[in-house]
Backbone as a chain_set.jsonl record, in Angstrom:
{"seq": "MLWTIAIILIILWLLGIVTSVTMGGFIHILIVVAIIVVLIRIIKGR", "coords": {"N": [[2.606, -12.347, 12.514], [2.057, -11.687, 15.226], [2.749, -9.006, 15.107], [0.742, -7.992, 13.453], [-1.565, -8.404, 15.008], [-0.934, -6.765, 17.183], [-0.826, -4.232, 15.975], [-3.475, -3.97, 15.067], [-4.822, -3.969, 17.539], [-3.796, -1.61, 18.648], [-4.8, 0.296, 16.848], [-7.574, -0.064, 17.203], [-7.744, 0.726, 19.874], [-6.99, 3.419, 19.704], [-9.075, 4.371, 18.101], [-11.167, 3.973, 19.869], [-10.56, 5.851, 21.824], [-10.765, 8.231, 20.363], [-13.445, 8.235, 19.51], [-14.706, 8.015, 21.869], [-15.847, 5.662, 22.65], [-15.858, 3.068, 24.748], [-14.844, -0.109, 26.031], [-14.839, -0.532, 28.672], [-12.338, -1.454, 31.053], [-11.174, -3.394, 29.579], [-10.216, -2.885, 26.936], [-8.018, -1.347, 27.493], [-6.378, -3.114, 28.793], [-5.845, -4.805, 26.655], [-4.345, -3.079, 24.989], [-2.083, -2.665, 26.526], [-1.053, -5.257, 26.572], [-0.505, -5.532, 23.841], [1.518, -3.606, 23.481], [3.511, -4.652, 25.131], [4.057, -7.047, 23.776], [5.1, -6.053, 21.351], [7.386, -4.726, 22.31], [8.852, -6.902, 23.355], [9.341, -8.307, 20.99], [10.978, -6.447, 19.666], [13.166, -6.279, 21.415], [14.161, -8.896, 21.282], [14.99, -8.845, 18.706], [13.713, -9.662, 16.389]], "CA": [[1.273, -12.547, 13.081], [1.94, -10.876, 16.428], [2.778, -7.595, 14.708], [-0.582, -7.662, 12.93], [-2.483, -8.318, 16.142], [-0.574, -5.584, 17.965], [-1.233, -3.038, 15.226], [-4.936, -3.917, 15.102], [-5.221, -3.555, 18.882], [-3.464, -0.189, 18.82], [-5.754, 1.072, 16.053], [-8.866, -0.12, 17.881], [-7.627, 1.517, 21.089], [-7.016, 4.826, 19.309], [-10.438, 4.682, 17.668], [-11.975, 4.034, 21.082], [-10.295, 7.138, 22.481], [-11.27, 9.315, 19.512], [-14.902, 8.214, 19.458], [-15.182, 7.902, 23.253], [-16.541, 4.393, 22.844], [-14.938, 2.197, 25.461], [-15.367, -1.397, 26.487], [-14.368, -0.64, 30.046], [-10.899, -1.599, 31.189], [-10.709, -4.478, 28.715], [-9.448, -2.377, 25.802], [-6.746, -0.868, 28.003], [-5.583, -4.319, 29.029], [-5.393, -5.259, 25.345], [-3.287, -2.212, 24.474], [-0.873, -2.952, 27.305], [-0.531, -6.532, 26.062], [0.051, -5.278, 22.509], [2.778, -2.88, 23.637], [4.481, -5.597, 25.688], [4.448, -7.971, 22.698], [5.965, -5.324, 20.425], [8.67, -4.519, 22.977], [9.556, -8.173, 23.407], [9.827, -8.608, 19.638], [12.083, -5.53, 19.354], [14.303, -6.66, 22.245], [14.72, -10.138, 20.761], [15.585, -8.546, 17.402], [13.046, -10.379, 15.292]], "C": [[1.075, -11.669, 14.311], [1.954, -9.385, 16.109], [1.399, -7.157, 14.229], [-1.581, -7.489, 14.063], [-2.208, -7.057, 16.953], [-1.036, -4.311, 17.268], [-2.743, -2.88, 15.243], [-5.424, -3.448, 16.47], [-4.937, -2.081, 19.128], [-4.452, 0.685, 18.063], [-7.123, 1.086, 16.726], [-8.864, 0.73, 19.149], [-7.708, 3.001, 20.768], [-8.407, 5.24, 18.842], [-11.369, 4.795, 18.87], [-11.781, 5.34, 21.815], [-10.929, 8.274, 21.683], [-12.792, 9.376, 19.56], [-15.536, 8.111, 20.834], [-16.035, 6.662, 23.478], [-15.556, 3.451, 23.515], [-15.649, 0.92, 25.862], [-14.935, -1.613, 27.928], [-12.858, -0.75, 30.072], [-10.32, -2.623, 30.244], [-9.824, -3.974, 27.592], [-8.087, -1.871, 26.269], [-5.819, -2.034, 28.327], [-5.025, -4.832, 27.707], [-4.256, -4.402, 24.806], [-1.99, -2.431, 25.23], [-0.24, -4.248, 26.825], [0.124, -6.325, 24.696], [1.401, -4.578, 22.603], [3.861, -3.812, 24.172], [4.979, -6.56, 24.614], [5.398, -7.287, 21.727], [7.339, -5.113, 21.049], [9.485, -5.793, 23.052], [10.126, -8.533, 22.049], [11.019, -7.728, 19.276], [13.333, -5.948, 20.141], [14.967, -7.937, 21.713], [15.33, -9.943, 19.377], [14.957, -9.277, 16.25], [12.21, -9.429, 14.494]], "O": [[0.057, -10.987, 14.435], [1.262, -8.597, 16.754], [0.942, -6.065, 14.568], [-2.356, -6.533, 14.073], [-3.137, -6.362, 17.363], [-1.58, -3.412, 17.91], [-3.245, -1.77, 15.417], [-6.335, -2.624, 16.555], [-5.742, -1.382, 19.743], [-4.894, 1.709, 18.583], [-7.762, 2.135, 16.809], [-9.861, 1.38, 19.466], [-8.397, 3.757, 21.453], [-8.866, 6.339, 19.153], [-12.268, 5.636, 18.877], [-12.733, 5.885, 22.373], [-11.552, 9.17, 22.253], [-13.364, 10.463, 19.641], [-16.761, 8.116, 20.96], [-16.854, 6.625, 24.396], [-14.541, 3.079, 22.926], [-16.87, 0.873, 26.011], [-14.693, -2.744, 28.35], [-12.175, -0.2, 29.209], [-9.1, -2.72, 30.113], [-8.784, -4.57, 27.315], [-7.108, -1.954, 25.527], [-4.606, -1.935, 28.147], [-3.868, -5.247, 27.639], [-3.304, -4.927, 24.228], [-0.911, -2.389, 24.639], [0.981, -4.329, 26.686], [1.189, -6.881, 24.427], [2.33, -4.928, 21.875], [5.003, -3.764, 23.714], [6.171, -6.857, 24.544], [6.398, -7.879, 21.322], [8.354, -5.303, 20.38], [10.696, -5.764, 22.832], [11.257, -9.009, 21.953], [11.968, -8.2, 18.65], [14.434, -5.966, 19.591], [16.193, -8.041, 21.699], [16.105, -10.784, 18.92], [15.606, -9.492, 15.226], [11.568, -9.836, 13.526]]}, "num_chains": 1, "name": "protein.A"}
């Protein structure tokens, strides 16, 4: 479940950069959260 959310957030973030459509700092906060979640999952080995 967390992997799916993280991947969706990363894709939305990349689309926002490519199309120059931003939601302010909110999307950047989401991408940071997604990266942190992925790193935690990798560190725990799940």
